[in-house]
Structures are given as C-alpha cells and as structure tokens.
N, C-alpha and C positions, 0 to 999 in steps of 0.2 A: 918689216918688209921694206926694201929700198924705195920703190915708188918714184923713180926718176921721171918716167913719162906720165904715169898715173899716180899723182897729179902734180908733181913738182914742176913739170913743164908749163902747165897752166898758171901756177902761182908765180913762177919766174917771169912769164910773159906779162902777167898783170902788174907786177912790180915795175917792169921796164916801161910798160905803157904809162904808168903813173908818173915816172920820171920824165918821159918825153912830153906828156900832156902838161906837166907843170912848166916846162920850158916854153910852151905855147899858150899858157893860160890867158895872157892879155889879148890874144887874138880869137879866142873861142867865143862863139855867139850862142852857146847853149850850156845847159848843165849836164855834166857827165859824171855819173856816180860809179866808182869802182868799188866793188864789194867782194870780199873773200868769205867763203862759207865753210863751215865744219859739217861733219856727219852726212856726207853725200853717199858714203858706201854702206852696204849691208852691215848690220841689221837695221840701220836707220833709213836706208834708201826706200823711197815711196811711202814714207810715213810722215806724220806731222812733226817728227823730231828733227828732220833735216834743217840745217841752218837756213837754207834758201826758202824753206816753207815758212819759217818765222819771219824772214825779211819780206817775202811776198805778202804775208798777212799785214805787215806794217805799212805797206804802200797801196793797199787795195782801195782806199778812198781816193787815191790820186791816179787811178788807172787811165783816165782820159788825158792826163798830162804826160804820160809816158809813151814815147814814140816806139820803143822796142827794147828788148833785152837780148844781150849776147853773152852766152856762157862759154868760157874758155875751158875746154876739157883737156884731153891728151893732145898735145900739139907738137911733139918732138921726134916722132919716129917716121922715117921715110925710107923707101927702098925703090930702086929702079929695075930690079930683076923681074922677069916675067913670072906671073902667078904669085907675086908678093902681096896682091890685094884680093881679099875675099869680100863677099857681100851676103846679106841675109837672103836675097833672092837672086838666082842666076841671071835674070834679065838685066839687073843693074850693070853687069859686066859689059853688056853690049853698048851701054851709054858711057861708062866711065873707064873702061879698060881694065887690064889685070896687073897694072903696076902701081905700087903704093907711093907714088911720087907727087901727090897733090894734097891739099888741105880741103876738108869738107865743110860746107855750111848746111846744117841739117836741122829739120824741124817737121812739125806735123802739117797736115793739109791746110788748116786755117791760117798758118803762118806763111803761106806760099808767097804773098807779096813782099813780106819782110825778108824772106830768104832770098828772093831775087834782088832786092835792093842791096843787101849785105854782100851777096856773091859778086854782083857787078862792080860795086864800089871797091871791094877788096881786090878784085881782079885788075882794076885800074891803078892800084897802088902797090903792087908787088909783082916780082918776076915769077913767083911760084904759081903753078896752075891751081885754080880755085874751082871746085866742082860743088854741085848742090844736090840735095835730096829732100823732097817734100813727100811725105808718106804718112799713112795712118799710124797712130801710136802703137797699134798691135804688132807692127813690124819690129822685131827685136833690135834694139839699139836706138831707135828714133827718139825716145824720151829718156834715155839712160844718163841724164845729167840734171843739173839744177834748173835748166830752162823749163822743165816740166811744171814747176810750181807757179811760174808766171803765166804760162800758156793757159792753165786752167782758170785764170782770172780774166782771160781775154786779152792779155798783153802779148803782142807779136814777139815770139821768142825763138831763138836759134841756138844751136850748139856748134862751136868751132872745134873740129876734131880731126885727128889723123885716122879715125875709124876704129880706134881701140883694138878689141880682140879680133876684128876682121882683118887687121894688118899686123899688129904687134904680138909676136909669139911670147913676149915677156909679160904680158898683161896678167896682173895679180900673181906674179911669180917673184921669187927671190933674185931672179936675173934682171929685173927691171932697174938697171943701173945707169949712171950718167954716161958711161962710155958707149952705150947703145944709141944715144941720141944724135941727131943731125943738127948741130947748133947753127950752121949757116941757114938752113931752111927754117929753123925756129925763128931766127931773126927776120926772115922774109915774112913769116906769119905776122910778127909784131908790126913790121912795116905796113902790111896790108891792113891790119886792124887800126893802126894809128890813122892812116888815111881815111878809113871808113868812119871812125868816130868823129873826125874833124869835118868830113864832107857830106855825110849822109843826112 
C-alpha cells in the first residue's frame, strides 16, 4: 500500500525536524527525543506489540522528568472545499468548521493542559490554522496513534493530525499517493512543530 499520508507524511516531518533541530542544537536548553515507531497499524494496534508500547515501557521510570509527548500522525492532506472535513460527532463542526484546511492537536481529557500548550505554541509559529480537540478516548480517533501508550502512563500526550479518515478519502487505500499531499502546508506543520519543540 502506498501510504503517502499514512504515515510517510509523519516520518518525513520527523526527519525534517531532526535536521532543523540539529542546526539549532547549541541553543537548545532541553532534551528532545525524536523516535520513530513500528507496528502502529492493525493487527498490532492497541496491543503491547506496538513499537511505541515498548518505548513507553522503557521510559516509565522517568515519567516525572518528561514534560510531554507529541505524536506525528498523518500531516499532509488538506482541502479548502466546503464539507471536506468530517468529525466523529456533528457538534465538532460548529467549533471547527467544515473545511479540511487546518492541522489538529488531539488528545484525551487528562491531556487538556498539554493540548492547549501545544496548540497555542504551534499557532504562534505557523501560518497554518491550528485547532484542538480534547475528548474521552471512546470518541473514535482520539487515541488512534502512538500517543495512547504514553497517555496510559500519565505522560501528557497529543497527536498532531490532519484528522485521518475524517478528511482523507485515501486513508488505507491504494490511492494514498504522494501527489495527493499538500507539501506547502506540510512544511507549515513542521515550522509550527519546530517552534513548539524549541519554545514550549
């Protein structure tokens, strides 16, 4: 399966963040760990086989030293057309609109404070609209990425996402190809994340 948005867009963004952070390494006043995980998809999703589950287990004794976790999920698909954005509940449309032209900062209810910090810091560092969602894990999609394994340890955790199957019709399809991505706005996601990692 091609997988351009899910999840090559997240991997490419992680690699670019690595390059940009290396350029600024001498000015950083904190430790920032960039980690790529395997086995996030079914049949391993929500099991202890997930790469992030293994990594989370390895840091569980250092939970108090970890400010937060940010998972890069699908970050490359954007649309400006009306009704290009769907949601798990209709009420979200009232707050976030019906256009898939923003990046989301998503997490569960205990992560509310971290969600707000990441959302506002990203928003100050990118021209791309940044919106947020804090909701119970039973809302479909809220915990559909690697951040779930850190959240269960009490580490504030969020997912950065273009809202996956609520926006991208190519989700888990053979049509999830590079030409469907918006590289300008992907770059704006990276800009926002770089500013967040440096300043938060």
